[in-house]
C-alpha positions as CSV (number, residue, x, y, z in Angstrom):
1,M,11.1,-3.2,4.0
2,R,9.1,-0.4,2.4
3,L,5.3,-1.0,2.2
4,L,3.7,1.1,-0.5
5,D,0.2,2.4,0.3
6,T,-2.5,2.3,-2.3
7,N,-2.5,6.0,-3.0
8,V,1.1,5.9,-4.3
9,F,0.0,3.3,-6.9
10,V,-3.0,5.3,-7.8
11,D,-0.9,8.4,-8.5
12,H,1.4,6.3,-10.8
13,L,-1.5,4.7,-12.7
14,R,-3.0,8.2,-13.3
15,G,0.4,9.4,-14.7
16,H,1.2,11.8,-11.9
17,A,4.8,12.8,-12.8
18,P,6.3,12.6,-9.3
19,A,4.8,9.2,-8.8
20,V,6.1,7.9,-12.1
21,A,9.6,9.2,-11.2
22,F,9.3,7.6,-7.8
23,F,8.5,4.2,-9.3
24,Q,11.3,4.5,-11.8
25,R,13.7,5.0,-8.9
26,L,12.3,1.8,-7.3
27,R,12.7,-0.4,-10.4
28,D,15.6,-2.4,-9.0
29,A,14.8,-2.2,-5.3
30,R,14.3,-5.4,-3.5
31,D,12.9,-4.1,-0.3
32,V,9.5,-2.8,-1.7
33,A,6.2,-4.5,-1.0
34,F,2.5,-3.9,-1.0
35,S,-0.4,-5.5,0.9
36,S,-2.8,-7.8,-0.9
37,L,-5.4,-5.3,0.3
38,T,-3.8,-2.7,-2.0
39,E,-4.3,-5.1,-4.9
40,V,-8.0,-5.4,-4.0
41,E,-8.4,-1.6,-3.8
42,L,-6.7,-1.1,-7.1
43,L,-8.6,-3.8,-8.9
44,A,-11.9,-2.3,-7.5
45,G,-11.2,0.8,-9.6
46,K,-13.6,1.4,-12.5
47,A,-10.7,1.5,-15.0
48,N,-10.1,-2.2,-14.4
49,A,-13.4,-3.1,-16.0
50,D,-11.3,-2.9,-19.2
51,R,-9.4,-6.2,-19.5
52,R,-6.3,-4.5,-20.9
53,A,-6.1,-2.0,-18.0
54,R,-6.6,-4.9,-15.5
55,T,-3.9,-6.9,-17.2
56,T,-1.5,-3.9,-17.2
57,L,-2.2,-3.3,-13.5
58,L,-1.5,-7.0,-12.5
59,R,1.7,-7.0,-14.5
60,F,2.8,-3.8,-12.9
61,L,2.2,-5.2,-9.4
62,Q,4.3,-8.3,-10.2
63,G,7.4,-6.1,-9.9
64,W,7.1,-6.0,-6.1
65,T,6.5,-8.4,-3.3
66,K,2.9,-8.9,-2.3
67,V,2.2,-9.5,1.4
68,D,-0.9,-11.4,2.1
69,V,-3.2,-10.5,5.0
70,S,-2.5,-13.3,7.5
71,N,-4.5,-14.0,10.6
72,P,-2.1,-12.2,12.9
73,I,-2.3,-9.1,10.6
74,A,-6.1,-9.3,10.6
75,I,-6.2,-9.5,14.4
76,L,-3.8,-6.6,14.8
77,A,-5.7,-4.6,12.2
78,G,-9.0,-5.1,14.1
79,D,-7.3,-3.7,17.3
80,I,-5.8,-0.8,15.4
81,A,-9.1,0.1,13.7
82,R,-11.0,0.0,17.0
83,E,-8.3,1.9,19.1
84,S,-7.4,4.6,16.6
85,S,-10.7,5.1,14.7
86,L,-8.7,4.3,11.5
87,D,-10.7,2.8,8.6
88,V,-10.3,-0.9,8.2
89,A,-8.3,-0.7,5.0
90,D,-5.7,1.6,6.5
91,A,-5.7,-0.4,9.7
92,I,-4.8,-3.5,7.6
93,I,-2.0,-1.6,5.9
94,A,-0.7,-0.4,9.3
95,A,-0.9,-3.9,10.8
96,T,1.0,-5.3,7.8
97,A,3.8,-2.7,8.3
98,I,4.0,-3.4,12.0
99,Q,4.0,-7.2,11.5
100,H,6.8,-7.0,9.0
101,K,8.7,-4.1,10.7
102,A,8.2,-2.1,7.5
103,E,8.0,1.6,6.8
104,I,4.8,2.7,5.1
105,V,5.3,4.9,2.1
106,T,2.1,7.0,1.7
107,K,0.7,10.4,1.0
108,N,-1.8,9.8,3.8
109,T,0.6,10.4,6.8
110,S,-2.0,12.3,8.8
111,D,-4.2,9.3,9.5
112,F,-1.4,6.9,10.0
113,R,0.3,9.2,12.6
114,R,-2.4,8.1,15.1
115,I,-0.6,4.8,15.4
116,K,2.3,4.8,17.9
117,G,5.6,3.5,16.6
118,L,4.6,3.3,13.0
119,R,7.3,4.4,10.6
120,L,6.1,6.7,7.8
121,R,7.6,8.2,4.7
122,E,6.1,10.5,2.1
123,P,7.1,9.3,-1.4
124,Y,7.4,12.7,-3.2
């Protein structure tokens, strides 16, 4: 499984050409997921005060599997945040990847590298 980090979605939504091309390549992939935390972070963006933008975002996210933050993920994320000084949001993404044996696709590899055994990939 590939777990997409929030920053990859943000680049796409802003029309960043490499991100748009990346998502076009993912169109038929079945191993792509995102954390429900990513959905929260994206919806918190000011652009989503506009109903059309919000609807477009939610439709876009429906193309991939959403992984909810379960209690085991929350517990692991707390440990990761405390032990690695990673912010809570990134710790939840990391814990989700570990729990699901997924690779994180992110532009933020420097922070995630602090976590031993976490598989990372830069999208573009």
